[in-house]
N, C-alpha and C positions, 0 to 999 in steps of 0.2 A: 694078740692085739691087732693083728692085721685085719681081723674082721671089723674091729672098731674103727680102725683107720680107713678101711674100705667104706664102712658105713658112713663115717664122717665125711669122707671124700665124696661119697655119693650124695649125701645131703647137701654138702657145700656146692657140688656140681649142679644138683637140681635147683638149689636156691639161686645159684648164679644164673642158670638158664632162665629160671622164673623171673629173676630181677631184670635180666636182659630183655626178656619178653615184655615185662611191664614197662621198662624204659623205652623199648621200641614202640610199643602201643601208645605210650604217652607222647613220644616224639612224633608219631604219625598223627595223633589227634592234634597236637600243637601245630604241626605243619598244615593240616587241613584247616584249622581255625585261622592260621596266619594267611593261607591262600584265600580263604573266604573273606577275611577282613580286607586283604589287599584288593580283592575283586570289588568289594563294596566301595572302598576308597576310590578305586579307579572309575567305577560307575558314577559316584558322586562328583568326581573331578570332571568327567565328561559332561555331566548335566550342567555343572557350573560353567564350564567353558562354552557349552552350547548356548546357555542362557546369556552369558556375557557377549557372545557373538551377535545374538538377536538384539540385545540391548544396544550394542555398538551400531548395528544397522539402523535401528529406530532413531537413535540419537543423531547419527550422521544424516539421515533423511530430514529430521527436524531442523538441524542446523542449516542444511541446504535450502530447505523450504523457507526458513526465516530469512536467510541471505537473499534468496530470490525475491521475496516479498519486499525487503528493504530496497533492493535494486529497482524493482518495479515502482515503488513509491517515490524514489528519488527521480526516476525518469518522468513520472507524472508531474512531480513538482517542477522539474525543469521545463517541461512542456507548458505547464500552466504559467510559469514566469514569462515564457516567450509569447504566449497568447495574450497575457496581460499587457506586455510591452506593445504588441501589435495594436491592441484596442486603444491604448493610450496614444500611440502615434496617430491612429485614425481620428480620435477626438481632437488632437492637436492640429492635424491637417484640416479638419472641418472647422475648427475655431479660427484658423488663419485663412479661410476661404477668400478668394479674390472677389472684388466688387461685382464683376460680371457674373460670376458663378452664384454669388449670394442673391443677387437680384433675380436671376433665373430661378433659383430655388423658391424665393418668395412668390414669384408670379405663378409658378407651377402649383404651389400649395395653398395659396390664399385666393378666395373668390372675391374679386374686387367689388361685386355687386352687394354682397352681404356683409362686407367689412365695415360699412359706414356706421353701423350702430354699435360697433365694438371698438375697444382700445387695442392698440398694437404696440408691443414692446419689442424693440429690435436692437441690433448692435449699434453702439454709439458712433462708430466710425462711418456707418452708412446711413445715419439718420436723415441727412438732407436728401440723399438719393431716394430713399424710401418715401419721403414726403412728396417728392416730385412724381414718383411712380404711382403712389396710392393717395391721390388727392382727397378722396372722400373719407379716408380713415383718420381716426383720432389716434395720433401717434404720441406716446408718452415721451416727454423730453427730459424727465428727471429719473427715469428707471430704464436700465439697459440689461441686455443679455450678453453672454460671451460668445454665443453661437446660436444659430437658428432664430426662432422668434417665439413670442407668447401672445396669444389672443385672450383678452380679458373682456368678459361680459357679465354685468350684474355681480361683480365681485368674485366671479368664478374664472379661474385661469385654465386655459388649455395650453399645455406646455409642449412646444415643438422644438425645444432646444436639442441640439445634437447629443449633449450629455445624457439627457433623459431618454431620448430615442435609443441611443446605443445601450444604455443600462437596461432598458425594457427588452431589447432584442439580444441581450448579452448571451444567453444560452444558445440561441440559433447561430450567432456570430462565432462563438467558440467552436461549435461543431464545424462550421464552414472553414474557419481558419485552420483548425486541426486537420481537416481533409486536405487543404492546400499545402500545408507545411509538412505534415507527417505521414502522408500516404504515398 
């Protein structure tokens, strides 16, 4: 029986070795698959992280750009408010012009020789002074301006009021005021 025991022992030993070989190969294949899967997961993780970093940079740039644009717009609004206040002060100052300055302005801008056929609309407070200065002019006594003057001929008015002149020159004035205040 010893030969059967030896044979059985040999078969069991060979089977055990073959089993260990199969288990070892299976374990090796499993380890390789695991390593390959982990490598793929690691690569995907790196791609996702890299993509997230790029997205973060883009988003940060967009946020900064938007914030800078808002700041720029707020500065422009503030500057425009200051410019508007300066223009309003200018209109106010011209509307409250002293008699001497007002009369000098009229003399500089009205041709006394050609005014006789036209009607003149002036500030109410200087009506009598204008009548004395421009004796040949037809000066309206029921219609007045707040500043400057208006010349009317054949129903057509030429408006020389300061409000109209300033509004007409507003773009140029804004540029000049901006240069003076903000440069």
